[in-house]
C-alpha positions as CSV (number, residue, x, y, z in Angstrom):
1,M,-81.9,51.6,-55.0
2,E,-85.6,51.9,-54.5
3,Y,-87.8,50.9,-57.5
4,R,-91.4,51.9,-58.2
5,S,-94.1,50.9,-60.6
6,F,-94.0,53.2,-63.7
7,G,-97.8,53.7,-63.9
8,R,-99.3,50.6,-65.6
9,T,-96.4,50.1,-68.0
10,G,-95.1,47.1,-66.2
11,L,-91.7,48.8,-65.9
12,E,-90.0,49.3,-62.6
13,V,-88.2,52.6,-62.4
14,S,-85.6,53.9,-60.0
15,A,-87.0,56.4,-57.5
16,I,-84.2,58.8,-58.4
17,G,-83.9,59.5,-62.2
18,F,-81.1,61.1,-64.2
19,G,-82.1,64.4,-65.9
20,C,-80.0,65.3,-69.0
21,W,-81.1,68.9,-69.7
22,E,-77.8,70.4,-68.7
23,I,-75.6,68.5,-71.2
24,G,-77.7,70.0,-74.0
25,G,-76.7,73.6,-73.1
26,G,-78.4,76.6,-71.6
27,Y,-78.5,75.3,-68.1
28,G,-75.2,75.8,-66.3
29,Q,-71.8,74.3,-67.2
30,I,-71.0,70.6,-67.6
31,E,-68.1,68.7,-69.0
32,A,-68.8,65.9,-71.4
33,S,-66.3,63.5,-69.9
34,E,-67.6,64.2,-66.4
35,F,-71.2,63.6,-67.7
36,A,-70.3,60.2,-69.2
37,N,-68.6,59.1,-66.0
38,A,-71.7,60.2,-64.0
39,V,-74.0,58.2,-66.3
40,G,-71.8,55.1,-65.7
41,R,-71.8,55.5,-62.0
42,A,-75.5,56.1,-61.9
43,L,-76.1,52.8,-63.7
44,D,-73.7,51.1,-61.2
45,R,-75.8,52.5,-58.3
46,G,-79.0,51.2,-59.8
47,V,-80.4,54.4,-61.4
48,N,-82.2,53.2,-64.5
49,C,-84.2,56.2,-65.7
50,F,-82.5,58.7,-68.0
51,D,-84.6,61.7,-69.3
52,T,-83.7,63.8,-72.3
53,A,-85.4,65.7,-75.1
54,E,-85.0,66.7,-78.7
55,G,-85.3,70.3,-77.5
56,Y,-82.3,70.1,-75.2
57,G,-79.8,71.6,-77.6
58,M,-81.9,70.1,-80.5
59,G,-80.3,66.7,-80.3
60,A,-77.2,67.6,-78.3
61,S,-78.5,66.1,-75.1
62,E,-79.8,62.9,-76.8
63,R,-76.5,62.3,-78.6
64,A,-74.6,62.8,-75.3
65,I,-76.7,60.3,-73.3
66,G,-76.7,57.8,-76.2
67,Q,-72.9,57.9,-76.3
68,A,-72.6,57.7,-72.5
69,L,-75.0,54.7,-72.3
70,G,-73.2,52.9,-75.1
71,R,-73.3,49.1,-74.6
72,R,-75.2,49.5,-71.4
73,R,-78.3,50.7,-73.2
74,K,-80.4,47.7,-72.1
75,E,-79.9,48.6,-68.5
76,A,-81.7,51.9,-69.0
77,I,-85.2,53.2,-69.3
78,V,-84.7,56.0,-71.8
79,V,-87.2,58.8,-71.9
80,T,-87.2,61.5,-74.5
81,K,-89.5,64.2,-75.7
82,F,-90.4,66.2,-78.8
83,G,-92.6,69.1,-79.8
84,M,-90.8,72.3,-78.8
85,N,-88.0,74.7,-79.7
86,Y,-88.9,74.8,-83.5
87,R,-88.0,78.4,-84.4
88,D,-90.4,78.4,-87.4
89,K,-93.5,77.5,-85.4
90,P,-96.0,79.5,-83.3
91,N,-94.9,79.5,-79.7
92,F,-92.0,77.2,-81.0
93,R,-94.2,74.1,-80.8
94,D,-95.4,71.5,-83.2
95,S,-97.1,68.2,-82.3
96,S,-98.5,67.4,-85.8
97,R,-98.4,63.8,-87.1
98,E,-95.7,64.9,-89.6
99,R,-93.5,66.2,-86.7
100,V,-94.1,63.0,-84.6
101,L,-92.9,60.8,-87.5
102,A,-89.9,63.0,-88.3
103,S,-88.8,63.6,-84.7
104,I,-88.9,60.0,-83.6
105,D,-86.5,59.0,-86.3
106,K,-84.1,61.8,-85.5
107,S,-84.2,60.9,-81.8
108,L,-83.6,57.3,-82.5
109,A,-80.5,58.3,-84.5
110,N,-79.3,60.7,-81.9
111,L,-79.6,58.1,-79.1
112,G,-78.1,55.4,-81.2
113,T,-80.8,53.0,-80.3
114,D,-83.6,51.0,-82.0
115,W,-86.3,51.9,-79.5
116,I,-87.3,54.5,-77.0
117,D,-88.9,53.3,-73.8
118,V,-91.1,56.4,-73.2
119,Y,-91.8,59.1,-75.7
120,L,-93.4,62.3,-74.5
121,V,-95.0,65.4,-76.0
122,H,-92.8,68.1,-74.3
123,W,-95.4,70.9,-74.2
124,P,-99.0,71.1,-75.5
125,D,-99.3,72.3,-79.1
126,R,-102.8,73.7,-78.9
127,L,-102.9,74.5,-82.6
128,T,-102.8,70.8,-83.5
129,P,-105.8,68.5,-82.4
130,F,-104.7,66.2,-79.6
131,E,-106.4,63.5,-81.5
132,E,-103.9,63.9,-84.3
133,T,-100.9,63.8,-82.0
134,M,-102.1,60.8,-80.0
135,Q,-102.9,58.8,-83.1
136,A,-99.5,59.5,-84.4
137,L,-97.9,58.4,-81.1
138,D,-99.9,55.2,-81.3
139,E,-98.4,54.7,-84.9
140,V,-94.8,54.8,-83.6
141,V,-95.7,52.4,-80.8
142,R,-97.2,49.9,-83.3
143,A,-94.1,50.3,-85.5
144,G,-91.9,49.2,-82.6
145,K,-90.0,52.4,-82.3
146,V,-91.6,53.4,-78.9
147,R,-92.8,51.3,-76.0
148,F,-94.9,53.8,-74.1
149,V,-96.1,57.4,-74.6
150,G,-97.2,60.3,-72.6
151,V,-97.3,64.1,-72.2
152,S,-95.5,66.8,-70.2
153,N,-96.9,70.1,-68.9
154,F,-100.5,69.4,-70.1
155,K,-103.4,70.6,-68.0
156,A,-105.5,67.9,-66.3
157,E,-108.4,68.4,-68.8
158,E,-105.9,68.0,-71.7
159,I,-104.7,64.7,-70.3
160,E,-108.4,63.6,-70.2
161,A,-108.8,64.7,-73.8
162,C,-105.7,62.7,-74.9
163,M,-106.9,59.6,-72.9
164,R,-110.1,59.5,-75.0
165,V,-107.9,58.8,-78.0
166,R,-105.1,56.7,-76.7
167,R,-103.9,55.8,-73.2
168,V,-101.4,58.2,-71.6
169,D,-98.9,56.0,-70.0
170,V,-96.6,58.5,-68.3
171,V,-96.6,62.2,-67.5
172,Q,-93.8,64.7,-66.6
173,Y,-94.2,67.9,-64.5
174,G,-92.2,70.2,-62.3
175,W,-92.5,69.1,-58.6
176,N,-90.4,70.4,-55.8
177,M,-90.7,72.2,-52.4
178,F,-91.1,75.6,-54.1
179,D,-93.5,74.4,-56.7
180,R,-96.3,72.1,-55.6
181,R,-99.1,73.1,-58.1
182,M,-99.4,69.5,-59.4
183,Q,-101.0,68.3,-56.2
184,R,-104.2,70.2,-57.1
185,D,-105.3,68.5,-60.3
186,I,-102.5,66.5,-61.9
187,F,-101.8,64.1,-59.0
188,P,-105.5,63.1,-58.7
189,T,-105.7,62.6,-62.5
190,C,-102.6,60.3,-62.3
191,Q,-104.1,58.3,-59.5
192,K,-107.4,58.0,-61.3
193,H,-105.8,56.5,-64.4
194,G,-102.8,54.8,-63.0
195,I,-100.4,57.1,-64.9
196,G,-96.6,57.1,-64.1
197,F,-95.4,60.4,-62.8
198,M,-91.9,61.9,-63.5
199,A,-91.0,64.9,-61.4
200,Y,-88.6,67.3,-63.0
201,G,-86.9,70.3,-61.3
202,S,-86.7,68.3,-58.1
203,L,-83.9,70.6,-56.8
204,S,-85.9,73.7,-57.9
205,Y,-83.5,74.3,-60.7
206,G,-80.5,74.7,-58.4
207,L,-82.2,76.6,-55.5
208,L,-82.3,73.5,-53.3
209,T,-78.6,72.7,-53.8
210,G,-77.9,75.4,-51.2
211,T,-75.1,76.8,-53.3
212,F,-76.8,80.1,-54.4
213,S,-76.5,83.5,-52.7
214,E,-77.9,87.0,-53.4
215,A,-74.7,87.6,-55.4
216,T,-75.3,84.7,-57.7
217,S,-75.7,85.7,-61.3
218,F,-76.5,83.5,-64.2
219,A,-74.8,83.5,-67.6
220,S,-76.7,85.2,-70.4
221,D,-77.3,81.9,-72.1
222,D,-78.7,80.3,-68.9
223,W,-82.4,80.2,-68.9
224,R,-82.5,81.2,-65.2
225,S,-81.2,84.6,-66.2
226,R,-84.6,85.3,-67.9
227,A,-86.6,86.0,-64.8
228,G,-88.9,89.0,-65.5
229,K,-88.4,88.6,-69.2
230,M,-90.6,85.6,-70.1
231,G,-94.1,87.2,-70.0
232,S,-96.7,84.6,-69.3
233,I,-94.4,81.9,-67.9
234,K,-94.5,83.1,-64.4
235,L,-92.5,80.3,-62.7
236,F,-89.2,82.0,-63.5
237,D,-90.2,85.1,-61.5
238,H,-91.6,82.9,-58.7
239,L,-88.1,81.3,-58.2
240,F,-85.5,83.7,-59.5
241,G,-87.3,87.1,-59.8
242,A,-85.7,90.1,-58.0
243,E,-88.3,90.2,-55.3
244,C,-88.6,86.4,-54.8
245,F,-85.0,85.2,-55.0
246,P,-83.7,86.7,-51.7
247,R,-86.8,85.4,-49.9
248,N,-86.4,82.0,-51.4
249,L,-82.7,81.9,-50.3
250,R,-83.8,82.5,-46.7
251,V,-86.1,79.5,-46.9
252,V,-83.2,77.4,-48.2
253,E,-80.9,78.5,-45.3
254,D,-83.6,77.4,-42.8
255,L,-84.1,74.1,-44.6
256,K,-80.4,73.2,-44.2
257,A,-80.9,72.8,-40.4
258,I,-83.4,70.0,-41.0
259,A,-81.1,68.3,-43.4
260,A,-78.2,68.6,-40.9
261,R,-80.4,67.0,-38.3
262,H,-80.4,63.8,-40.3
263,D,-76.7,64.2,-41.3
264,R,-77.9,64.7,-44.9
265,S,-77.2,67.3,-47.6
266,L,-79.8,69.7,-48.6
267,P,-80.3,68.1,-52.1
268,Q,-80.8,64.8,-50.3
269,L,-83.5,66.4,-48.1
270,A,-85.2,68.0,-51.2
271,L,-85.2,64.7,-53.2
272,R,-86.4,62.8,-50.1
273,W,-89.3,65.3,-50.0
274,A,-90.0,65.0,-53.7
275,T,-90.1,61.2,-53.7
276,A,-92.2,61.0,-50.6
277,H,-95.5,61.5,-52.4
278,P,-97.0,58.1,-53.5
279,V,-97.9,59.4,-57.0
280,V,-94.2,60.1,-57.9
281,S,-92.6,57.3,-59.8
282,T,-89.2,59.0,-60.2
283,A,-87.7,62.3,-59.3
284,L,-85.3,63.6,-62.0
285,V,-82.1,65.4,-61.0
286,G,-79.2,66.5,-63.2
287,C,-75.8,65.0,-62.4
288,R,-72.8,66.9,-63.6
289,N,-70.3,64.5,-62.1
290,V,-69.9,61.3,-60.1
291,A,-69.9,63.1,-56.7
292,E,-73.4,64.4,-57.5
293,V,-74.6,60.9,-58.4
294,E,-73.4,59.6,-55.0
295,D,-75.1,62.5,-53.2
296,N,-78.4,62.2,-55.0
297,V,-78.6,58.4,-54.4
298,G,-78.2,59.2,-50.7
299,A,-81.7,60.7,-50.7
300,L,-83.2,57.2,-50.4
301,E,-83.5,54.7,-47.5
302,W,-84.3,57.2,-44.8
303,S,-87.4,59.2,-43.9
304,M,-88.6,62.5,-42.3
305,S,-91.3,62.6,-39.6
306,E,-94.6,64.2,-40.2
307,G,-93.5,66.9,-37.7
308,E,-90.5,67.8,-39.8
309,V,-92.6,68.0,-43.0
310,A,-94.9,70.4,-41.1
311,E,-91.8,72.3,-39.9
312,M,-90.7,72.7,-43.5
313,D,-94.1,74.1,-44.4
314,A,-93.8,76.5,-41.5
315,I,-90.5,77.7,-42.9
316,F,-92.1,78.7,-46.2
317,A,-95.0,80.4,-44.4
318,R,-92.6,82.4,-42.1
319,H,-90.8,83.8,-45.1
320,G,-93.9,84.6,-47.1
321,V,-93.2,82.0,-49.9
322,N,-96.3,80.3,-51.3
323,P,-95.3,76.9,-52.8
324,V,-98.7,76.5,-54.5
325,P,-99.0,79.7,-56.5
326,N,-102.4,80.3,-58.2
327,Y,-101.3,80.0,-61.8
328,W,-100.7,77.2,-64.2
329,V,-97.4,76.3,-65.9
330,E,-98.2,79.1,-68.3
331,E,-101.0,81.5,-68.9
332,V,-101.1,81.3,-72.7
């Protein structure tokens, strides 16, 4: 396993991290027993970063990873998030001091642990002053409940605003071949401040598994079925919209040839690409079973040439796919 500095935290994090969104529901099918076995195998293979959130099933994902880690909790860097999916709040978000103090205790109980290694604000709550949120996060650090804190999906200027109150240790953003927006502003901000960067959606939410076709349909409770129905959140349309999805699938088919050239799977190629940027501390990927763990770990200890990276970019251009669309995570 390859390990990298997690910003300036002093932690060494595995370059491949284990994302736990799926086990919380609303993102494909996964069996609890298979998930637990996958977590154990990931630990055996040196994966030490496990990412979850209160909002993934409102505690379901946290409980699942807490049970799966069990007595091996000390081998893991556990990251969880708070601040979203509250049905009674505007835009479903709340990062008030009251919410911070209530959510951290719920997450600790769900995870069955006395401490959380990294605690993140899941999405910006722009109705609560960032000063209030960051001061509250500092409180839970001083209380010994959390080691390091950070934010997810904040704009670069919002990171700077938070930094004026309390250091942002780690951030988390979407980063994959189909979505490279973070290279514009977020990567430079992380380099400037020495912030650890967690990439989520490294397989482009399933597109880069190579298992989808134009006949693929998502269950009504799967978030990927909402393309065209999410208003200001344009990423869904960019990936799974009726116009973009077939075009993206043609890109995927052409990328398979480059993976085959190295005798690698397409997910291994995608993860190698995602981890190649020096800002990236860890690239998160969901693992439904042991076989997927083994495949994902195979993304390390090999490299692509500069010519092949340029060849991948040419594939996107040939099919008219822009991996750096001119919009932010959301427009609201």
